[in-house]
DOPAKOL-214104 format. One record per residue (C-alpha): x, y, z. Coordinates in steps of 0.001 Angstrom, whole numbers, plus 500000, padded with zeros to 6 digits. Layout:
% DOPAKOL-214104
XYZ...
END
This chain:
% DOPAKOL-214104
499917499918500155501305503482498926500838507006500420498234507709497955496146504618498957496564505829502718495261508942502159492469508187499682490948505002501299489175506784504035487615509330501713485899506390500117483464506389502969480973509158503527480867509169507293485021509673507061484407512511504613481856514227507069484280513432510109487243515394508549484953518595507432483407518623510672486975518381512553488569520992510366485365523367510882485336522893514759489297523209514877489733526457513111487144528247515016488170526594518398491985527663517530491125531353516579489293531706520157492097529905521931494344532727520852492431534957522766492113532779525854495927532196525979496840535947525590494373537018528385495094533880530485491798532368530544492644528932530125491146527706533202487983529924532313487870528119528878487836524661530809485142525806533099482886527270530400483267524229528322482253521852530973479484523974532630477604524129529265476751520588529652473720520704531536472559523562529391472771521382525978470889518551527854468061520756528972467834522331525427467415518665523960464700518045526507462664520959525633463552520798521669465582524134521900468948524694519697471891523244521787473587526723521352471007528516523210471340526184526314474835526299526040475210529974525920472807530480528805474593528008531188478181529450530008476945532823531118475433531328534140478703529703534980480876532926534839478225534765536811478286532617539451482146532264539576482053536195539932479324536143542672481465533624544734484706535477544333483436538988545215480936537703548279483422535367550121486862534620550798487122532170548052489497532896545572488895532825541704490666529772540559488767527993543641485421529556542610485891528146539097486629524887540425483492524690542401481115525929539738482255524108536948482493520664538643479182521307539941477568522202536807479343519237535043477884516737537397474498518310537113474824517686533643475765513985534066472707513643536466470210514997533652472066512652531095471251509627533378467663510431534011466575511837530630464889509409528473466178509712524814466319507832521565469924509027521141472935508423523060473536511404525246476805510262526600478378511277522828477997514984524187480725513792526831483014511675524745482108512820521122480996511047518327482821512677515206482575509402513051478608509513513745478293513060512520475071513045510002474789515743507318472261517559509587474670517786512162477577518899509904475292521593508476474391522818512130477961522879512965479027524638510024476307527395511071477238527584514593481181527891513739480366530550511006478510532929513385481454532318516141483779532920513446482271535921511970481960537697515289485622536878516201486361538450512817484369541524512950485352542227516611489042541307516505490502544648516896488394545667520029488859542232521567492882542447520796492776545660522487490911544292525242493102541537525653496072543691525604495144546640527800491506546586529080492118550102530576493150551811527363490024549923525783487925551581528202489798555049527903488609555228524153484733554419524890485089550358524587483564548477527463485902545759528627482924544140530542481080543875527465483667542696525243484736540074528269480609539051528067480960538783524052483898536635524116482758534181527027479454534045524840481328532937521648483435530508524030480030528845525061478928528748521470482463527349520265482031524679522977478816523449521440480584523268517951483442520930519516481198518900521572480435516506518340484226516289517816486077515424521092483180515593523603482917517914526726485487516331528473488377517210525872487055520263524189489355522399526249492249520858524468490804522272521124490219525531523125493850525889524520496419523695522645496396525462519244496813528909520762499631527966523320501218526638520101501005529332517879502194531394520715505236529790520882505864530381517347505540534108516880505472537190518767502886538965516570499176538087517555498261538975513991500252536053512782499122533878515863495583534400514353496811532645511206499321529850512667496670528513515187493955527508512795496536526080510345498134523931513254494906522939514646493321522107511186496387520012510016496733518202513400493031517322513525492955515953509858495988513642510998494052512598514120491265511625512023493652509668509622495337507890512379492268507056514114490975505256510715494187503265510361494782502373513944491124501548514998491418503963517819489640506836519284489144509797517099488740512292519701491861510991521735494218510945518816493013514375517579493905515744521029497109513561521241498404514825517994497764518511519004499560517718522194502624516351520478502678519080517858502821521494520919505538519457522523507679519695519557507323523270519279507908523746523164511100521955522455512528523003519094510737526421518192513944528763516757512864531444519107510968530203521980511700526832522309513516525509525414516556524007523508516789526974521121516796529455523755519246527761525702521609527465522912521360531235522653521096532501526027518198534687525093515080535783527126511524535346525831510391538229523629507204540074524262503747539374522358502956542609520163499447543257518837500600543509515171
END
């Protein structure tokens, strides 16, 4: 079997074609968002919101509402609860995040266990990329397009908010509204990624691409290009490996992204550990260009 056969054979199956398309769509929009999450330092918040949307998704299924609506509502609810606990008690933010997201995630697990369903809701937890239907693909593409459009249209405001919230406020922008917008997009993006890797591994798609790109460039504009490219290519490779190894698609998508990050962390020309040790230079600062 030659390389061409390795590449072409999986594409003969419609479910593989849909899986690859869905994975690329989710990988690109998650990677774009991950750039802001990494820059602002919201990695733990991304983890919290991506897990907290689970009960919203289940309740939306029960009442026949769009998954995105339930996810956004519970994503914003999680953020509000974290703020209330942090501001009205001695509990610090990281502990508040841990309390809220684990409690809401547990609520989602309970709802799944007691909700009668003709479909397996456990796919929300672990992902079911190989079972994506054409209707699922259309829905995921539509949600991803909305999230992508918001990030592109508001990229300058969001970037200013990430670098200097005080300056953003001084020129008439509302840091609070921009933060809420970013959290809303985070909840929406979590729904996009649920079908691919499940709620447990969503945070990987939301953090690893941005962190990898952060080590490859010191310009945020380039980061917004590098992260989606790396994420898409890594995800496609993960799907191919899952086909040939007959292993978990979600697990391999994340493992490939993790392997790419490890390689960049060690060998990046400018910010890799080994490269910096050879040159004896400090880490350069990120710029908005």
